[in-house]
N, C-alpha and C positions, 0 to 999 in steps of 0.2 A: 292554546286551549280555548274552547268556545265559551263565550259569555251566555249563560242561560238566558238572561233577559233578552238578548238579541234574537232569540228564536221566536218571540212573540207567542201568541196563542197556539198550542199544538194540539191537534186531534190525533189520538192513538186509535187507528182503525183496527177493530178486533171483532172476532166472533164471525159474522158473515154467514152465508148460506151454503158453504161447501161441506163436503164429507169430513173436512178437517176442522170443522167449527170448534170442537172441544180443544184442540191443540192450540188454536189461534187465541181462544180465550185465555189459555194459560201463557202463551207468548205475550199477548197484549198486556196483561196484568203485571208481568215482570218489567216490561218496558215503561208502562206507566209509573209504577212505583220508582223506578230508577231515575226517570226524567223528574218527577216531583221531588225526589230526594235531593236533586241538584239544583232546586229552585226554578225549574221550568214550569210555566203555566201550562200544564198538560192535562187533558181530559179524555176519558174513554168515549169512544163512538163506535157503535154497533150498526153497520148498513143494513143488517137484517131487521132492524127495529126503527131505524130512522131514515129519512130521505137525505141523500148526499147534499142536496141543495141547501140543507140546514147549515152546512159548514160555512157557506158564504154569509147567510143570514146571521149567523152567531159570531162572525168576525175571527175565524181561524186563519192563521197566517200560514200554516204549513200542515201537512198530514204525515205521520209516521205509519206506514203501512205494515201492521202486524197481523194481516190476513194471509191465509194460506189456501192454496187450491183455486177452484173456480171463483169467479167474480171477486177475485182479491189479487190473484197472482198472474192473471191471464191477459191483461191489457184492458179489460173492461172497466175497472175502477180507475185505472191510470187515465184512460180516455175521458171518463167523466170529470176527473181532477184537472185535466187540461182544459176543458171547456169552462170549468169554474175558475180557472187561472189560480189554483192553489197548488203551490210546489209540494211535491211529495217525495218519499224516500224510495230507494231502489231504481231498477232499470225503467225505461219509458215504455210507451204503448207497444212499439213493434217487437223489441227485445222480449218483453213480457209475454206477449201472444206466441212467440216462436218457442221460447224456452218452456212454457207450460206444456208443449206438445212434443213429447219426446221423439216421435217419428221426424217431425220437421227439424227439430234440433239435430238428430243424427244425420239427416240429409245434408244440413248445412256444414256441419263438422266434417263429413266426408268430402264435401266439395272443395274445402280448403286444406284437405290432407291431414286432418286430426284423427287420431285412432279412436274408434268406437267399436263395440261388438257387432258382429253380423246379425242381421235381423230379418224377420218377415212381418209385414203389417197385413192385418186381416180386417178389411172393411166389413160391414154387416152383411153384404151379399156374397162374401167370400168365406163364410163360417160354417160351410156344409161339413158334416162328418167326413166326406171323402177328401176335402181340401186340408181339413184340420190334421188328419192322420199323416199327411205328406211332410208336415212341417219338421218333425224330427230327423227325417231323411236329409233335409236341407241344412239344418243347424247342429245336428248331433244331440246327443243326450248326455247329461241333463241339460234343460234349457229353462229359461225364465219366461213366464207368461204375465203380462200386466196391462192395465189400462194406461193409455199414454197420457192421459190429462190429469191423472191423480198423483198425490204424493203420500208421504208418510207409510209406504209399503201397503196401502189399501188396495185390495183385490189382486195381490201378487201371488203367484204360485211358482215354486221350483218344481218342474216336471221331471220325473225320473224315468218314466216309462210310457210307452204309446197309450196305455189304457187311461192315464190321467189327462191325457190333452183335452178330451172333450169338456171335462168338469172345469179344467182350468180356464178354457176360453169362455165357457158360459159364465163363470164367475167374474172374469174381467169385463165381459160384455154387460154386466149388470151396471157398470160404472161408465161405459164409453161405447161409443159407436164403432170405433175402431179398436182391434186388440193388437197389442205389440208382443211379438214372440222374439226372443233374443238370446243369442248364444250365450252359454254360461260360462264365465271366465273363473277358473279355479285359482285362488291366490288370496293376496292381502286385499282387505276392503278398506278403502282410504276416503278421507274427505278433506277439502282444502278451500277455506274461505278466501275471498278477494274483496279489497276495499279500494275505492277510487274510480277514475275514469280514464279512458284512453291511455296515453303514454304513462300517466300517473298511477295507473292501476297496479296494485301490489298484492302478492299472495301472502296470506298469514301461514303460520306453521302447519304442516301436514298433521292430521290425526289418523292413526291406525285404530280401526274398530275390530275388536275380537269379541264376537257374539257366541253364546253357547251353541255348539253344533252348527255354527255359521248362520244361525237363524236371527238375522237382524230385522225382526218384523215390528209390527205396529206396537205390540205389548212390550217387546225388549227395547224399543226406542224410548218409549214414554213412561212405563209404569213398573219397571223392574230396576234392580240395581246389579244385575248379573252380567251385563254387557260391560267390557273393558274399553276404555278409551285412552289410547297411549298417545301423549304429547309431552315431550318429545316422542316422535313415532318410532324411533329405534332403526329407522332405515338408514343405509349409508348416505352421507352428507350429499355426494354426487346424485344420488338417485332422488332424494328429496328435492334438490334444486331443480332437476329436470322435470319432475311432477309439477312443481310450482310454475315452472315456464309454460308447460302445456296448459295448465288450468288458466293462466292469465290469457294465453292465446285463445282458448275456448271462450273465455269471457268477452274478450274484445271482438271475436268473430261474430258473437250474437248482438253485439252493440250494447252490452251491459254498461251500467254506470252505478255509482253509489256503493252497492255491496252485493254480494252473491256468494254462492257456495257450490263447488262442483263435487259430484260424488264419482269415484272411479275404483276400478280394480287393477291390481298389478298381477299379472299372470305368473304363477309360481315357476313354471317351467323355463321361462326366458326372461322374467322380470320386465316384461313389456306392459306399459300402463294402457288401460282402455277407459275412455270417458263414458260415464253412464248418462248423467243429466246435470243440468245447471238449475239450482234452486234460486229464484230471484226475489223470494221473501222468506228467507230460512227462519227456522224455529228459533225462539228466544226463551224457552222454558229452562227450568233448573237442569234439564238433561241435555240442552241443546249444544251444538257443536261449535258455532261461531264464537260464543262467549268463552268456550274452553280454549279455543285456539287463540283468540285475542289475549286471554290471560296469560298463556305461555309466552306471548309477545310483549308482556309487560302493560296491557291495557285492561283496566278493571271493566265489569259489566256496565258500571254507570257511565264510565268514559266512552265505552263503545256506543252506548245508546245516545250519548250527546253528539259523538262524532257522526253517527248515522242521520240523526235528526238535522244536524247542521248541513248535511249534504243534500238535503231535499231541493229539487229542481223541476223545471218544466222542459218538456221537449223542444219547444220553440217559442 
């Protein structure tokens, strides 16, 4: 058990300037209340409203990163905290920078032999109508189009026909210079959190997500109660163990530490798992999945927040 007083003064970084600001404020509010309820000297800190250098001036001993997306989950805040020598939660600079970029993540996973859906990356100069309409020939239909640096299903389209491709790419291009087009995997949608580092990294229980008509989008993630989260997942025990093994491998391959959460699909036709992405600063709202999985493993929300806060570290 972590002694709350041993953590010192803790800044809960929340809000920020990304497209996920609203969710980050919800996550950070939950973490802040949990830490304070356990006797931690924790305070809210919004980098969109205050300079990070104030953390040093105000005597913070560590930072709990509850920021999501750009300038929070992408290595930039992590780099600033490294320079300030303030330990922080979650993966370090390099792991954060790679994991925020779904194209780079997929390249790395492919290089070490981990399964991830086929994809086509379209940089800004490769988004002509002629090029875009070729993508379904390469990946098949339906397919997924998304901005590779955003989370929370922002800018994501499930494309069912050639005629939708141009609008889907244009939507994703509003958020990113590169657009990721990805093979659609028909089957079970799963997520699996990981706690720890290196050989000590351990997967928490797998959650199976059942959304209305498969639409696990921004609205159904955060603002409705129609999505079902099944934990225990109901998967065969051997299948769940194999998914946990792959997720921990994926986490280690990226060099993650502290905590993270992998999203994946299991193809219905052959039960083969496919890694989609690694979240290095997962949501901690009332609808969030890491607390749900931790609870199934016997860890309360407050204990989880304490555990993560105690894992704060620096790269070097």
